[in-house]
All heavy atoms as TSV, in Angstrom:
chain	resi	resn	atom	element	x	y	z
A	1	MET	N	N	130.743	98.375	89.853
A	1	MET	CA	C	129.361	98.552	89.670
A	1	MET	C	C	129.135	98.669	88.125
A	1	MET	O	O	129.928	99.298	87.537
A	1	MET	CB	C	128.834	99.796	90.389
A	1	MET	CG	C	127.390	99.907	90.300
A	1	MET	SD	S	126.570	101.372	91.055
A	1	MET	CE	C	127.204	101.329	92.619
A	2	TYR	N	N	127.958	98.171	87.710
A	2	TYR	CA	C	127.649	98.053	86.348
A	2	TYR	C	C	126.259	98.694	86.200
A	2	TYR	O	O	125.363	98.205	86.942
A	2	TYR	CB	C	127.671	96.691	85.800
A	2	TYR	CG	C	127.674	96.596	84.323
A	2	TYR	CD1	C	128.783	96.677	83.576
A	2	TYR	CD2	C	126.520	96.227	83.670
A	2	TYR	CE1	C	128.725	96.555	82.191
A	2	TYR	CE2	C	126.413	96.020	82.331
A	2	TYR	CZ	C	127.613	96.166	81.521
A	2	TYR	OH	O	127.516	96.093	80.249
A	3	GLU	N	N	126.020	99.731	85.431
A	3	GLU	CA	C	124.723	100.338	85.363
A	3	GLU	C	C	124.154	100.130	83.936
A	3	GLU	O	O	124.752	100.168	82.954
A	3	GLU	CB	C	124.903	101.798	85.492
A	3	GLU	CG	C	123.558	102.558	85.446
A	3	GLU	CD	C	123.694	104.144	85.750
A	3	GLU	OE1	O	124.486	104.384	86.648
A	3	GLU	OE2	O	123.015	104.874	85.058
A	4	ILE	N	N	122.872	99.617	83.968
A	4	ILE	CA	C	122.144	99.518	82.679
A	4	ILE	C	C	120.703	100.106	82.834
A	4	ILE	O	O	120.172	100.151	83.887
A	4	ILE	CB	C	121.997	98.009	82.247
A	4	ILE	CG1	C	121.202	97.161	83.274
A	4	ILE	CG2	C	123.344	97.389	82.097
A	4	ILE	CD1	C	120.735	95.874	82.774
A	5	THR	N	N	120.182	100.443	81.697
A	5	THR	CA	C	118.814	100.934	81.648
A	5	THR	C	C	118.079	99.968	80.757
A	5	THR	O	O	118.483	99.696	79.681
A	5	THR	CB	C	118.705	102.355	81.004
A	5	THR	OG1	O	119.479	103.229	81.869
A	5	THR	CG2	C	117.287	102.819	81.031
A	6	THR	N	N	116.973	99.435	81.348
A	6	THR	CA	C	116.223	98.363	80.514
A	6	THR	C	C	114.797	98.271	81.069
A	6	THR	O	O	114.471	98.805	82.241
A	6	THR	CB	C	116.901	96.986	80.567
A	6	THR	OG1	O	116.271	96.129	79.700
A	6	THR	CG2	C	116.882	96.348	81.971
A	7	LYS	N	N	113.907	97.663	80.328
A	7	LYS	CA	C	112.593	97.273	80.815
A	7	LYS	C	C	112.669	95.841	81.348
A	7	LYS	O	O	113.420	95.052	80.731
A	7	LYS	CB	C	111.529	97.407	79.758
A	7	LYS	CG	C	111.299	98.763	79.299
A	7	LYS	CD	C	110.093	98.995	78.262
A	7	LYS	CE	C	109.883	100.387	78.007
A	7	LYS	NZ	N	108.686	100.418	77.102
A	8	LEU	N	N	112.081	95.603	82.458
A	8	LEU	CA	C	112.122	94.194	82.985
A	8	LEU	C	C	111.193	93.338	82.285
A	8	LEU	O	O	110.076	93.729	81.828
A	8	LEU	CB	C	111.766	94.238	84.524
A	8	LEU	CG	C	112.758	95.003	85.382
A	8	LEU	CD1	C	112.368	95.004	86.783
A	8	LEU	CD2	C	114.131	94.439	85.252
A	9	ALA	N	N	111.557	92.019	82.237
A	9	ALA	CA	C	110.594	90.924	81.759
A	9	ALA	C	C	109.951	90.265	82.862
A	9	ALA	O	O	110.490	90.260	84.008
A	9	ALA	CB	C	111.444	89.992	80.847
A	10	GLY	N	N	108.772	89.625	82.665
A	10	GLY	CA	C	108.191	88.788	83.667
A	10	GLY	C	C	107.504	89.529	84.810
A	10	GLY	O	O	107.243	89.014	85.792
A	11	VAL	N	N	107.160	90.836	84.558
A	11	VAL	CA	C	106.640	91.591	85.631
A	11	VAL	C	C	105.129	91.330	85.906
A	11	VAL	O	O	104.618	91.819	86.901
A	11	VAL	CB	C	106.797	93.142	85.293
A	11	VAL	CG1	C	108.268	93.620	85.236
A	11	VAL	CG2	C	106.039	93.531	84.068
A	12	ILE	N	N	104.476	90.492	84.995
A	12	ILE	CA	C	103.086	90.109	85.384
A	12	ILE	C	C	102.937	88.904	86.248
A	12	ILE	O	O	101.824	88.543	86.519
A	12	ILE	CB	C	102.270	90.031	84.047
A	12	ILE	CG1	C	102.856	88.734	83.182
A	12	ILE	CG2	C	102.332	91.241	83.187
A	12	ILE	CD1	C	102.041	88.438	82.039
A	13	PHE	N	N	104.083	88.389	86.622
A	13	PHE	CA	C	104.004	87.173	87.452
A	13	PHE	C	C	104.430	87.476	88.970
A	13	PHE	O	O	105.155	88.362	89.130
A	13	PHE	CB	C	104.938	86.009	86.853
A	13	PHE	CG	C	104.526	85.736	85.450
A	13	PHE	CD1	C	105.324	86.193	84.313
A	13	PHE	CD2	C	103.449	84.893	85.159
A	13	PHE	CE1	C	104.949	85.805	83.113
A	13	PHE	CE2	C	103.079	84.581	83.929
A	13	PHE	CZ	C	103.826	85.079	82.856
A	14	ASP	N	N	104.003	86.534	89.842
A	14	ASP	CA	C	104.550	86.502	91.110
A	14	ASP	C	C	104.557	87.851	91.873
A	14	ASP	O	O	105.463	88.232	92.634
A	14	ASP	CB	C	106.114	86.017	91.192
A	14	ASP	CG	C	106.230	84.655	90.616
A	14	ASP	OD1	O	105.297	83.849	90.714
A	14	ASP	OD2	O	107.199	84.306	89.973
A	15	GLN	N	N	103.487	88.608	91.751
A	15	GLN	CA	C	103.275	89.866	92.483
A	15	GLN	C	C	104.322	90.880	92.197
A	15	GLN	O	O	104.576	91.770	92.945
A	15	GLN	CB	C	103.264	89.665	94.109
A	15	GLN	CG	C	102.105	88.732	94.481
A	15	GLN	CD	C	102.147	88.583	95.937
A	15	GLN	OE1	O	103.138	88.635	96.670
A	15	GLN	NE2	N	100.871	88.345	96.542
A	16	CYS	N	N	104.937	90.777	90.984
A	16	CYS	CA	C	106.035	91.757	90.665
A	16	CYS	C	C	105.501	93.162	90.543
A	16	CYS	O	O	106.194	94.086	91.010
A	16	CYS	CB	C	106.731	91.367	89.328
A	16	CYS	SG	S	107.768	89.922	89.485
A	17	GLN	N	N	104.356	93.329	89.908
A	17	GLN	CA	C	103.791	94.688	89.846
A	17	GLN	C	C	103.552	95.350	91.282
A	17	GLN	O	O	103.878	96.526	91.379
A	17	GLN	CB	C	102.487	94.705	89.027
A	17	GLN	CG	C	102.709	94.437	87.505
A	17	GLN	CD	C	103.276	95.597	86.832
A	17	GLN	OE1	O	103.122	96.800	87.203
A	17	GLN	NE2	N	104.159	95.341	85.914
A	18	GLU	N	N	102.964	94.507	92.141
A	18	GLU	CA	C	102.736	95.015	93.466
A	18	GLU	C	C	104.030	95.452	94.132
A	18	GLU	O	O	104.129	96.460	94.776
A	18	GLU	CB	C	102.045	93.952	94.254
A	18	GLU	CG	C	101.662	94.429	95.700
A	18	GLU	CD	C	100.879	93.341	96.517
A	18	GLU	OE1	O	100.158	92.575	95.832
A	18	GLU	OE2	O	101.184	93.168	97.703
A	19	ASN	N	N	105.050	94.563	93.996
A	19	ASN	CA	C	106.404	94.790	94.627
A	19	ASN	C	C	107.052	96.059	93.995
A	19	ASN	O	O	107.555	96.900	94.741
A	19	ASN	CB	C	107.302	93.700	94.395
A	19	ASN	CG	C	106.864	92.417	95.183
A	19	ASN	OD1	O	106.133	92.556	96.147
A	19	ASN	ND2	N	107.324	91.257	94.753
A	20	ILE	N	N	106.932	96.322	92.691
A	20	ILE	CA	C	107.391	97.480	91.994
A	20	ILE	C	C	106.736	98.705	92.547
A	20	ILE	O	O	107.361	99.673	92.907
A	20	ILE	CB	C	107.314	97.372	90.491
A	20	ILE	CG1	C	108.232	96.338	89.930
A	20	ILE	CG2	C	107.608	98.720	89.790
A	20	ILE	CD1	C	107.927	95.856	88.528
A	21	ASN	N	N	105.415	98.610	92.667
A	21	ASN	CA	C	104.716	99.809	93.209
A	21	ASN	C	C	105.071	100.167	94.665
A	21	ASN	O	O	105.090	101.237	94.993
A	21	ASN	CB	C	103.214	99.483	93.056
A	21	ASN	CG	C	102.684	99.615	91.642
A	21	ASN	OD1	O	103.286	100.210	90.856
A	21	ASN	ND2	N	101.597	98.867	91.446
A	22	LEU	N	N	105.312	99.097	95.472
A	22	LEU	CA	C	105.634	99.459	96.793
A	22	LEU	C	C	107.163	99.811	97.090
A	22	LEU	O	O	107.455	100.562	97.926
A	22	LEU	CB	C	105.294	98.192	97.719
A	22	LEU	CG	C	103.844	97.717	97.917
A	22	LEU	CD1	C	103.773	96.449	98.550
A	22	LEU	CD2	C	103.244	98.843	98.650
A	23	TYR	N	N	108.024	99.125	96.357
A	23	TYR	CA	C	109.427	99.204	96.655
A	23	TYR	C	C	110.321	99.726	95.548
A	23	TYR	O	O	111.548	99.877	95.674
A	23	TYR	CB	C	109.941	97.756	97.141
A	23	TYR	CG	C	109.222	97.276	98.248
A	23	TYR	CD1	C	108.439	96.195	98.071
A	23	TYR	CD2	C	109.349	97.773	99.473
A	23	TYR	CE1	C	107.568	95.653	98.952
A	23	TYR	CE2	C	108.595	97.304	100.567
A	23	TYR	CZ	C	107.707	96.224	100.284
A	23	TYR	OH	O	106.961	95.673	101.301
A	24	GLY	N	N	109.794	100.125	94.395
A	24	GLY	CA	C	110.486	100.627	93.277
A	24	GLY	C	C	110.639	102.065	93.395
A	24	GLY	O	O	110.380	102.721	94.442
A	25	PRO	N	N	111.151	102.727	92.350
A	25	PRO	CA	C	111.381	104.157	92.308
A	25	PRO	C	C	110.050	104.820	92.562
A	25	PRO	O	O	108.955	104.316	92.181
A	25	PRO	CB	C	111.868	104.450	90.918
A	25	PRO	CG	C	112.384	103.143	90.368
A	25	PRO	CD	C	111.558	102.138	91.078
A	26	PRO	N	N	110.060	105.924	93.283
A	26	PRO	CA	C	111.125	106.632	93.798
A	26	PRO	C	C	111.675	106.228	95.122
A	26	PRO	O	O	112.653	106.732	95.601
A	26	PRO	CB	C	110.706	108.110	93.889
A	26	PRO	CG	C	109.301	108.015	94.172
A	26	PRO	CD	C	108.833	106.730	93.495
A	27	ALA	N	N	110.980	105.259	95.791
A	27	ALA	CA	C	111.425	104.874	97.109
A	27	ALA	C	C	112.822	104.252	97.164
A	27	ALA	O	O	113.646	104.543	97.965
A	27	ALA	CB	C	110.421	103.676	97.677
A	28	PHE	N	N	113.178	103.480	96.079
A	28	PHE	CA	C	114.523	102.913	96.018
A	28	PHE	C	C	114.990	103.142	94.540
A	28	PHE	O	O	114.136	102.984	93.612
A	28	PHE	CB	C	114.575	101.374	96.326
A	28	PHE	CG	C	114.209	101.082	97.666
A	28	PHE	CD1	C	112.993	100.890	98.155
A	28	PHE	CD2	C	115.235	101.161	98.711
A	28	PHE	CE1	C	112.665	100.521	99.481
A	28	PHE	CE2	C	114.949	100.817	99.963
A	28	PHE	CZ	C	113.648	100.507	100.399
A	29	THR	N	N	116.291	103.424	94.339
A	29	THR	CA	C	116.820	103.450	92.987
A	29	THR	C	C	117.915	102.547	92.699
A	29	THR	O	O	118.518	102.526	91.680
A	29	THR	CB	C	117.320	104.861	92.710
A	29	THR	OG1	O	118.189	105.304	93.657
A	29	THR	CG2	C	116.088	105.903	92.687
A	30	THR	N	N	118.302	101.722	93.730
A	30	THR	CA	C	119.278	100.701	93.515
A	30	THR	C	C	118.682	99.351	93.844
A	30	THR	O	O	118.053	99.238	94.882
A	30	THR	CB	C	120.594	100.992	94.417
A	30	THR	OG1	O	121.067	102.291	94.206
A	30	THR	CG2	C	121.615	99.986	94.258
A	31	PHE	N	N	118.898	98.362	92.947
A	31	PHE	CA	C	118.331	97.074	93.235
A	31	PHE	C	C	119.327	95.911	93.193
A	31	PHE	O	O	120.402	96.147	92.602
A	31	PHE	CB	C	117.208	96.906	92.055
A	31	PHE	CG	C	116.292	98.077	92.040
A	31	PHE	CD1	C	116.440	98.987	91.019
A	31	PHE	CD2	C	115.296	98.195	92.940
A	31	PHE	CE1	C	115.602	100.089	90.892
A	31	PHE	CE2	C	114.480	99.301	92.866
A	31	PHE	CZ	C	114.585	100.258	91.855
A	32	GLU	N	N	118.896	94.819	93.655
A	32	GLU	CA	C	119.738	93.661	93.626
A	32	GLU	C	C	119.610	92.873	92.244
A	32	GLU	O	O	118.468	92.794	91.841
A	32	GLU	CB	C	119.441	92.696	94.790
A	32	GLU	CG	C	119.682	93.272	96.179
A	32	GLU	CD	C	119.054	92.359	97.205
A	32	GLU	OE1	O	118.533	91.258	96.940
A	32	GLU	OE2	O	119.219	92.857	98.451
A	33	VAL	N	N	120.612	92.323	91.807
A	33	VAL	CA	C	120.545	91.445	90.576
A	33	VAL	C	C	121.249	90.293	91.005
A	33	VAL	O	O	122.343	90.223	91.483
A	33	VAL	CB	C	121.116	92.120	89.322
A	33	VAL	CG1	C	120.328	93.304	88.731
A	33	VAL	CG2	C	122.448	92.615	89.507
A	34	ASN	N	N	120.508	89.178	90.743
A	34	ASN	CA	C	121.040	87.776	91.126
A	34	ASN	C	C	120.825	86.778	90.036
A	34	ASN	O	O	119.711	86.767	89.515
A	34	ASN	CB	C	120.339	87.330	92.381
A	34	ASN	CG	C	120.715	88.223	93.626
A	34	ASN	OD1	O	121.768	88.352	94.038
A	34	ASN	ND2	N	119.571	88.862	94.111
A	35	ARG	N	N	121.798	86.030	89.760
A	35	ARG	CA	C	121.708	84.888	88.845
A	35	ARG	C	C	120.768	83.905	89.381
A	35	ARG	O	O	120.870	83.552	90.587
A	35	ARG	CB	C	123.119	84.257	88.527
A	35	ARG	CG	C	123.892	85.224	87.731
A	35	ARG	CD	C	123.639	85.124	86.234
A	35	ARG	NE	N	124.220	83.845	85.707
A	35	ARG	CZ	C	123.499	82.857	85.113
A	35	ARG	NH1	N	122.172	83.007	85.003
A	35	ARG	NH2	N	124.169	81.861	84.632
A	36	GLU	N	N	119.950	83.260	88.585
A	36	GLU	CA	C	119.005	82.161	88.937
A	36	GLU	C	C	119.545	80.968	88.037
A	36	GLU	O	O	119.061	80.719	87.064
A	36	GLU	CB	C	117.520	82.471	88.798
A	36	GLU	CG	C	116.958	83.246	89.779
A	36	GLU	CD	C	115.413	83.355	89.676
A	36	GLU	OE1	O	114.827	82.817	88.781
A	36	GLU	OE2	O	114.885	83.902	90.653
A	37	LEU	N	N	120.530	80.353	88.645
A	37	LEU	CA	C	121.133	79.245	87.892
A	37	LEU	C	C	120.213	78.100	87.667
A	37	LEU	O	O	120.345	77.311	86.670
A	37	LEU	CB	C	122.368	78.731	88.624
A	37	LEU	CG	C	123.479	79.813	88.865
A	37	LEU	CD1	C	124.622	79.315	89.703
A	37	LEU	CD2	C	124.071	80.165	87.537
A	38	ASN	N	N	119.245	77.842	88.536
A	38	ASN	CA	C	118.292	76.779	88.413
A	38	ASN	C	C	116.984	77.144	87.747
A	38	ASN	O	O	116.000	76.439	87.855
A	38	ASN	CB	C	118.061	76.082	89.751
A	38	ASN	CG	C	119.356	75.457	90.327
A	38	ASN	OD1	O	120.118	74.905	89.592
A	38	ASN	ND2	N	119.543	75.615	91.612
A	39	ASN	N	N	116.888	78.282	87.152
A	39	ASN	CA	C	115.737	78.778	86.422
A	39	ASN	C	C	115.314	77.798	85.307
A	39	ASN	O	O	116.170	77.704	84.355
A	39	ASN	CB	C	115.799	80.163	85.990
A	39	ASN	CG	C	114.543	80.793	85.524
A	39	ASN	OD1	O	113.990	80.253	84.536
A	39	ASN	ND2	N	114.221	81.833	86.016
A	40	PRO	N	N	114.147	77.246	85.318
A	40	PRO	CA	C	113.828	76.216	84.220
A	40	PRO	C	C	113.475	76.864	82.862
A	40	PRO	O	O	113.414	76.080	81.855
A	40	PRO	CB	C	112.629	75.554	84.842
A	40	PRO	CG	C	112.001	76.457	85.777
A	40	PRO	CD	C	113.126	77.319	86.374
A	41	TYR	N	N	113.324	78.124	82.876
A	41	TYR	CA	C	112.868	78.871	81.670
A	41	TYR	C	C	114.090	79.540	80.848
A	41	TYR	O	O	113.992	79.740	79.694
A	41	TYR	CB	C	111.796	79.868	81.908
A	41	TYR	CG	C	110.530	79.212	82.589
A	41	TYR	CD1	C	110.407	79.455	83.917
A	41	TYR	CD2	C	109.728	78.478	81.813
A	41	TYR	CE1	C	109.287	78.912	84.523
A	41	TYR	CE2	C	108.700	77.854	82.482
A	41	TYR	CZ	C	108.417	78.116	83.828
A	41	TYR	OH	O	107.405	77.519	84.455
A	42	ASP	N	N	115.100	79.812	81.633
A	42	ASP	CA	C	116.271	80.567	81.068
A	42	ASP	C	C	117.501	80.327	81.811
A	42	ASP	O	O	117.608	80.555	83.007
A	42	ASP	CB	C	115.986	82.055	81.077
A	42	ASP	CG	C	117.056	82.889	80.507
A	42	ASP	OD1	O	118.061	82.369	79.851
A	42	ASP	OD2	O	116.927	84.165	80.446
A	43	GLN	N	N	118.440	79.659	81.231
A	43	GLN	CA	C	119.698	79.200	81.962
A	43	GLN	C	C	120.562	80.479	82.322
A	43	GLN	O	O	121.496	80.433	83.071
A	43	GLN	CB	C	120.589	78.263	81.018
A	43	GLN	CG	C	121.087	78.902	79.722
A	43	GLN	CD	C	121.796	77.957	78.930
A	43	GLN	OE1	O	121.861	76.683	79.206
A	43	GLN	NE2	N	122.414	78.378	77.868
A	44	ASN	N	N	120.231	81.615	81.700
A	44	ASN	CA	C	120.976	82.851	81.862
A	44	ASN	C	C	120.174	83.826	82.809
A	44	ASN	O	O	120.491	85.004	82.745
A	44	ASN	CB	C	121.335	83.576	80.628
A	44	ASN	CG	C	122.186	82.681	79.767
A	44	ASN	OD1	O	123.217	82.179	80.191
A	44	ASN	ND2	N	121.931	82.502	78.438
A	45	ALA	N	N	119.108	83.463	83.361
A	45	ALA	CA	C	118.213	84.260	84.087
A	45	ALA	C	C	118.829	85.108	85.149
A	45	ALA	O	O	119.733	84.601	85.901
A	45	ALA	CB	C	117.121	83.422	84.789
A	46	ILE	N	N	118.520	86.453	85.157
A	46	ILE	CA	C	118.992	87.370	86.155
A	46	ILE	C	C	117.733	88.036	86.787
A	46	ILE	O	O	117.112	88.763	86.130
A	46	ILE	CB	C	119.936	88.399	85.527
A	46	ILE	CG1	C	121.173	87.797	84.839
A	46	ILE	CG2	C	120.417	89.437	86.598
A	46	ILE	CD1	C	121.988	88.722	84.015
A	47	ARG	N	N	117.548	87.794	88.032
A	47	ARG	CA	C	116.460	88.283	88.814
A	47	ARG	C	C	116.763	89.743	89.375
A	47	ARG	O	O	117.876	89.919	89.748
A	47	ARG	CB	C	116.180	87.384	90.042
A	47	ARG	CG	C	115.103	87.767	90.949
A	47	ARG	CD	C	115.083	86.802	92.149
A	47	ARG	NE	N	113.982	86.978	93.025
A	47	ARG	CZ	C	114.055	87.880	94.040
A	47	ARG	NH1	N	115.098	88.645	94.250
A	47	ARG	NH2	N	112.919	88.016	94.921
A	48	VAL	N	N	115.793	90.543	89.367
A	48	VAL	CA	C	115.997	91.978	89.777
A	48	VAL	C	C	114.911	92.153	90.895
A	48	VAL	O	O	113.769	91.764	90.722
A	48	VAL	CB	C	115.677	93.020	88.731
A	48	VAL	CG1	C	115.826	94.447	89.193
A	48	VAL	CG2	C	116.627	92.749	87.563
A	49	GLY	N	N	115.371	92.770	92.105
A	49	GLY	CA	C	114.473	93.000	93.179
A	49	GLY	C	C	115.175	93.619	94.345
A	49	GLY	O	O	116.286	94.021	94.281
A	50	ILE	N	N	114.518	93.477	95.473
A	50	ILE	CA	C	115.179	93.938	96.692
A	50	ILE	C	C	114.738	92.782	97.759
A	50	ILE	O	O	113.615	92.599	98.025
A	50	ILE	CB	C	114.572	95.265	97.216
A	50	ILE	CG1	C	115.001	96.405	96.203
A	50	ILE	CG2	C	115.094	95.577	98.635
A	50	ILE	CD1	C	114.406	97.737	96.591
A	51	GLY	N	N	115.798	92.155	98.237
A	51	GLY	CA	C	115.510	91.061	99.220
A	51	GLY	C	C	114.653	90.020	98.658
A	51	GLY	O	O	114.784	89.598	97.544
A	52	GLN	N	N	113.534	89.726	99.280
A	52	GLN	CA	C	112.578	88.695	98.865
A	52	GLN	C	C	111.617	89.213	97.885
A	52	GLN	O	O	110.753	88.498	97.314
A	52	GLN	CB	C	111.796	88.132	100.148
A	52	GLN	CG	C	110.919	89.341	100.682
A	52	GLN	CD	C	110.225	88.750	102.009
A	52	GLN	OE1	O	110.428	87.726	102.444
A	52	GLN	NE2	N	109.309	89.576	102.525
A	53	TYR	N	N	111.678	90.568	97.691
A	53	TYR	CA	C	110.708	91.161	96.729
A	53	TYR	C	C	111.226	91.105	95.283
A	53	TYR	O	O	112.101	91.903	94.982
A	53	TYR	CB	C	110.258	92.499	97.145
A	53	TYR	CG	C	109.750	92.548	98.568
A	53	TYR	CD1	C	110.578	93.057	99.673
A	53	TYR	CD2	C	108.518	92.084	98.850
A	53	TYR	CE1	C	110.032	92.994	100.952
A	53	TYR	CE2	C	107.944	92.014	100.053
A	53	TYR	CZ	C	108.770	92.504	101.146
A	53	TYR	OH	O	108.305	92.417	102.373
A	54	LYS	N	N	110.633	90.246	94.415
A	54	LYS	CA	C	111.039	90.202	93.026
A	54	LYS	C	C	110.331	91.262	92.199
A	54	LYS	O	O	109.028	91.406	92.361
A	54	LYS	CB	C	110.791	88.815	92.495
A	54	LYS	CG	C	111.171	88.671	91.032
A	54	LYS	CD	C	111.100	87.238	90.582
A	54	LYS	CE	C	109.729	86.598	90.638
A	54	LYS	NZ	N	109.700	85.273	90.038
A	55	PHE	N	N	110.968	91.927	91.353
A	55	PHE	CA	C	110.402	93.005	90.406
A	55	PHE	C	C	110.301	92.362	89.012
A	55	PHE	O	O	109.467	92.820	88.248
A	55	PHE	CB	C	111.290	94.107	90.278
A	55	PHE	CG	C	111.371	94.936	91.632
A	55	PHE	CD1	C	112.375	95.942	91.711
A	55	PHE	CD2	C	110.539	94.718	92.623
A	55	PHE	CE1	C	112.458	96.720	92.922
A	55	PHE	CE2	C	110.558	95.499	93.735
A	55	PHE	CZ	C	111.635	96.486	93.893
A	56	GLY	N	N	111.233	91.386	88.629
A	56	GLY	CA	C	111.186	90.813	87.276
A	56	GLY	C	C	112.555	90.387	86.959
A	56	GLY	O	O	113.338	90.093	87.826
A	57	TYR	N	N	112.856	90.272	85.595
A	57	TYR	CA	C	114.041	89.705	85.166
A	57	TYR	C	C	114.653	90.653	84.039
A	57	TYR	O	O	113.888	91.258	83.345
A	57	TYR	CB	C	113.845	88.356	84.509
A	57	TYR	CG	C	113.518	87.203	85.566
A	57	TYR	CD1	C	112.203	87.071	85.921
A	57	TYR	CD2	C	114.494	86.596	86.212
A	57	TYR	CE1	C	111.838	86.120	86.847
A	57	TYR	CE2	C	114.191	85.572	87.122
A	57	TYR	CZ	C	112.875	85.462	87.490
A	57	TYR	OH	O	112.567	84.363	88.374
A	58	ILE	N	N	116.007	90.581	84.057
A	58	ILE	CA	C	116.591	91.279	82.801
A	58	ILE	C	C	116.167	90.538	81.587
A	58	ILE	O	O	116.165	89.308	81.594
A	58	ILE	CB	C	118.205	91.237	83.006
A	58	ILE	CG1	C	118.679	91.861	84.318
A	58	ILE	CG2	C	118.908	91.747	81.824
A	58	ILE	CD1	C	118.564	93.347	84.351
A	59	PRO	N	N	115.775	91.188	80.547
A	59	PRO	CA	C	115.356	90.560	79.344
A	59	PRO	C	C	116.404	89.549	78.829
A	59	PRO	O	O	117.631	89.778	78.919
A	59	PRO	CB	C	115.120	91.649	78.291
A	59	PRO	CG	C	114.867	92.805	79.228
A	59	PRO	CD	C	115.786	92.662	80.372
A	60	LYS	N	N	115.970	88.466	78.094
A	60	LYS	CA	C	116.870	87.416	77.705
A	60	LYS	C	C	117.995	87.921	76.857
A	60	LYS	O	O	119.160	87.424	77.022
A	60	LYS	CB	C	116.082	86.367	76.834
A	60	LYS	CG	C	115.414	85.269	77.770
A	60	LYS	CD	C	114.838	84.228	76.762
A	60	LYS	CE	C	114.524	82.979	77.684
A	60	LYS	NZ	N	114.144	81.900	76.770
A	61	TYR	N	N	117.746	88.826	75.939
A	61	TYR	CA	C	118.747	89.252	75.043
A	61	TYR	C	C	119.978	89.941	75.798
A	61	TYR	O	O	121.131	89.902	75.415
A	61	TYR	CB	C	118.231	90.072	73.949
A	61	TYR	CG	C	117.866	91.550	74.283
A	61	TYR	CD1	C	118.690	92.527	74.211
A	61	TYR	CD2	C	116.563	91.808	74.868
A	61	TYR	CE1	C	118.353	93.851	74.559
A	61	TYR	CE2	C	116.186	93.050	75.213
A	61	TYR	CZ	C	117.160	94.107	75.085
A	61	TYR	OH	O	116.741	95.405	75.445
A	62	GLN	N	N	119.593	90.593	76.934
A	62	GLN	CA	C	120.628	91.202	77.783
A	62	GLN	C	C	121.265	90.266	78.746
A	62	GLN	O	O	122.508	90.287	79.038
A	62	GLN	CB	C	120.085	92.447	78.511
A	62	GLN	CG	C	119.793	93.646	77.545
A	62	GLN	CD	C	119.224	94.725	78.321
A	62	GLN	OE1	O	118.180	94.586	78.901
A	62	GLN	NE2	N	119.694	95.913	78.051
A	63	ALA	N	N	120.426	89.473	79.296
A	63	ALA	CA	C	120.832	88.463	80.328
A	63	ALA	C	C	121.892	87.518	79.726
A	63	ALA	O	O	122.771	87.004	80.436
A	63	ALA	CB	C	119.648	87.645	80.788
A	64	GLU	N	N	121.776	87.221	78.455
A	64	GLU	CA	C	122.687	86.201	77.838
A	64	GLU	C	C	124.177	86.744	77.929
A	64	GLU	O	O	125.095	86.041	78.202
A	64	GLU	CB	C	122.322	85.960	76.387
A	64	GLU	CG	C	123.087	84.829	75.699
A	64	GLU	CD	C	122.604	84.659	74.247
A	64	GLU	OE1	O	121.570	85.198	73.877
A	64	GLU	OE2	O	123.351	83.724	73.681
A	65	GLU	N	N	124.300	88.003	77.638
A	65	GLU	CA	C	125.618	88.660	77.837
A	65	GLU	C	C	126.000	88.949	79.174
A	65	GLU	O	O	127.113	88.684	79.575
A	65	GLU	CB	C	125.585	89.937	77.001
A	65	GLU	CG	C	126.971	90.763	77.080
A	65	GLU	CD	C	126.910	92.044	76.241
A	65	GLU	OE1	O	126.038	92.146	75.421
A	65	GLU	OE2	O	127.668	92.898	76.719
A	66	LEU	N	N	125.145	89.534	79.977
A	66	LEU	CA	C	125.403	89.837	81.453
A	66	LEU	C	C	125.715	88.693	82.336
A	66	LEU	O	O	126.578	88.762	83.173
A	66	LEU	CB	C	124.332	90.729	82.002
A	66	LEU	CG	C	124.131	92.058	81.345
A	66	LEU	CD1	C	122.893	92.720	81.922
A	66	LEU	CD2	C	125.330	92.958	81.620
A	67	SER	N	N	125.043	87.550	82.025
A	67	SER	CA	C	125.158	86.440	83.003
A	67	SER	C	C	126.645	85.932	82.860
A	67	SER	O	O	127.217	85.356	83.828
A	67	SER	CB	C	124.156	85.175	82.544
A	67	SER	OG	O	124.398	84.816	81.257
A	68	VAL	N	N	127.280	85.964	81.668
A	68	VAL	CA	C	128.608	85.564	81.459
A	68	VAL	C	C	129.532	86.412	82.438
A	68	VAL	O	O	130.383	85.874	83.043
A	68	VAL	CB	C	129.117	85.604	80.087
A	68	VAL	CG1	C	130.577	85.309	79.856
A	68	VAL	CG2	C	128.182	84.583	79.183
A	69	LYS	N	N	129.328	87.647	82.391
A	69	LYS	CA	C	130.137	88.628	83.192
A	69	LYS	C	C	129.909	88.247	84.666
A	69	LYS	O	O	130.813	88.496	85.486
A	69	LYS	CB	C	129.791	90.066	82.840
A	69	LYS	CG	C	130.245	90.430	81.514
A	69	LYS	CD	C	129.779	91.829	81.151
A	69	LYS	CE	C	130.277	92.169	79.688
A	69	LYS	NZ	N	129.952	93.469	79.311
A	70	MET	N	N	128.628	87.985	85.025
A	70	MET	CA	C	128.430	87.827	86.402
A	70	MET	C	C	128.978	86.458	86.937
A	70	MET	O	O	129.417	86.309	88.104
A	70	MET	CB	C	126.927	87.816	86.689
A	70	MET	CG	C	126.193	89.107	86.544
A	70	MET	SD	S	124.477	89.092	86.794
A	70	MET	CE	C	124.310	88.981	88.514
A	71	ASP	N	N	129.058	85.515	86.048
A	71	ASP	CA	C	129.601	84.160	86.378
A	71	ASP	C	C	131.102	84.174	86.514
A	71	ASP	O	O	131.690	83.302	87.111
A	71	ASP	CB	C	129.088	83.179	85.374
A	71	ASP	CG	C	127.695	82.828	85.454
A	71	ASP	OD1	O	126.996	83.243	86.450
A	71	ASP	OD2	O	127.134	82.206	84.582
A	72	ASP	N	N	131.736	85.166	85.820
A	72	ASP	CA	C	133.225	85.221	85.811
A	72	ASP	C	C	133.795	85.615	87.198
A	72	ASP	O	O	133.419	86.192	88.016
A	72	ASP	CB	C	133.813	86.152	84.751
A	72	ASP	CG	C	133.718	85.461	83.411
A	72	ASP	OD1	O	133.650	84.276	83.399
A	72	ASP	OD2	O	133.886	86.180	82.434
């Protein structure tokens, strides 16, 4: 397991704010992080959420490093 503390990027899109309010802390404190290999905006995109509910993305400057570790 790998723990990081960060602010999410892209939270103003795709109902992310609503999802965070419904399913974010304190209701849940562990979230899924998944690589989005086909993301047209960032080849290193890492999505954060729970199941179908997207909260946002790991910021680019962190995703660049973390995506390499996730891909290994």
